N, C-alpha and C positions, 0 to 999 in steps of 0.2 A: 578100235574097239574091237574086242576078240567076240567070238560069239556067246562066250560065258559073261560078259561083262554089258552085252547089250540090254536095253531097256525100252520098255513101252511106258507111257504116261496114261493116268486115268485122271482125269479133271471133274470133280463133282461141281455140277453147274445148275441144279435143279432146285434148290431151297426156296423157301418162300419170301426171304427178305423181308420178315414179320418187322424189324425195327427201321426198315426202310420204307415203311408203308407199301410193302408189295411192289416195290420199284424192279426192274430189271436190271439185278445187282450185277452179273456178270457183263452185262453191257454198259455199265456207267462208265462214262469217262473220266480219266484219271490223268493228268497230264499229256492230253490230247490222243489217249489211245484208250481202248476200253481195257477192263480189267481182265478179262479172260484173254484177250489179245496179249497182255503182259506176259500172264503165266504159260500161255501158248509158245511165246517168244523164249521163256526160261527153259523150254524141254524143247527145243528145236532139234537137239540130239538125238530125240526119241526115234525109235523104228516106226511107232504108231502112236498116235493119240486118240485117246478113247474120251469122247465127252459125254458124260451123263447129263442130259438134260437135252432141251431143245437144241436143234442144230444152229449154229451159228456162223454168219458170213464171214465174220473174221479168221475163223479156223475152217477153211473150205476143205481140207485135207483131212480132218477129224471123223473119226467114225463117231457118228450120234447114236446114242441109246437111251432107252428110259429105265428107270426103276419100277418095280411093281409092287405096290402101286405107286403112281406119280405122287412126288411129294412124300415118300414113305419114309424119307430119313437116310442118313448116311450109308447105314449098314446095307440095306437093300440097294441102294445106288452103288456102293462099292461092288456087291455081289452083281449085279448088271454090268458094269464096267468090266471087272475081272473075268468074265466068261469071253471078251474079245481080246484078252492079252494074250500074246504069244512068246514073250521073250523072257529070259530067265528071270529079270529083275522088272520091278514096276515102281515107278513114281508115283504117289497117291497125293493129290493136291487138291486144294481148295480153289475156286474160281475168283477168288477176290484177294488177290496176294499182290499190291501193287509193286512191291520191292523186291520179290523173288528174281534172281538171276540165274544164268545157266551155269555160272560159277558156284552158286549155292546148291543147285541139283548136282553137281560134280562133286560137292565136298559130300553131301549126304551119302553118295554112291560109292566114293572111296572109304568112306566111315563103316559102311555097311557089309563091306566084303569080309568075308568070314564069321559073319553072325546072319540072323535073319531080317536084319533091318536097322535103319537108323531115323531119328525122328529129331527135329529141331525142338529145343525148350524154350520157354519164353524166360522173361529177366526173373521171374520167381521159380523158375526150373518145373513149371508144368510143361508136360508134353504135348506138344502141338499135333496132334493126330493127322491133321490134313496138311502136314508137311513133311512128308516121309519118303524114304526109297527102302522096298522091302523085297525080299527073295520071294517070287510069284508062287514056288510051289509051298511055301511055308505058310503064307497068305491064304492060299487055297484050301489048305487042310484046315487051317483055323476057323475058316468061313463055313465049310462043310458041315461042321458039328455045333456051331454056334447059335442059340436060340435067340439071344440079346438083341437090345436095340444100340448099344454103346460102343463107339469105335474104341473107349478106353478099354471096356472088358474084353473087347475081340483081340486087341494089339498088345496090351500090357503082359500076356503070358508069352508073346514071342521074345521078350526081352531085349528090345532094340537098343542099339547105342544111342545115348542122349547126346544130341551135339549141340552146342551154344553158337550162335549166329555171329558172323562176322562183326566186328565192332563198326559200326557206322550209326548214323542218325535215325534209320528205320531198319530193323533186322527182316530177315527174310519171311518170318513168321507172321508178321504184322497183316492184319485183315481189316477188312472195310464193313463194320457192322451198321455203322450209324453214318447219318449225313455228316455230322462233325468228323469222321474217320476220312472219310471220302474228301472233305474238303481239305484236310489236314495233308493227305498223302497228296494231293494235286498241288498245294502250295509247296510241299517239300520237293517233288518231282521237278516243278518249273523252276523254282529256285536254284537247283542243282544241275538242271538241264539234263535229267535222267531220262 
């Protein structure tokens, strides 16, 4: 990987998990590993991992930062994480993506070249903003003048490449918002030894 292709990763792991009754969502076990550990493994090629949220024993080398105020939402979280990014590219990811792999991250990185970013889209064509690869400078510029609270409002004007996930039982953008999501992900991972 050349210096121009190097990337850092920002993992957003500070949400309230209200649909999981306030559970420690990044720390939930899915197929024998925590959700945040699975996302960390997918970005093992990053020069540095910035974890926005409480520090995690599963990612001992990650730089932990907190948004201001804690629990303030994804835009303040991204702002806090991006302040610690040093590389030309940054993967911006949720901490609850059990099926995300290093190949998925590499595919986003390839597709983003020549643009300001690339983001996975779901089966209905909706952009999944917390599964993206971005040119760091472009994202910083967008954040600097952005007064809103929506990642969609922040990232849509960057006109990212919209990427369909590889065909498989569960795509890279699948996240775990409910107990049923966690149970289904665990079952699929155990069935496929993933």
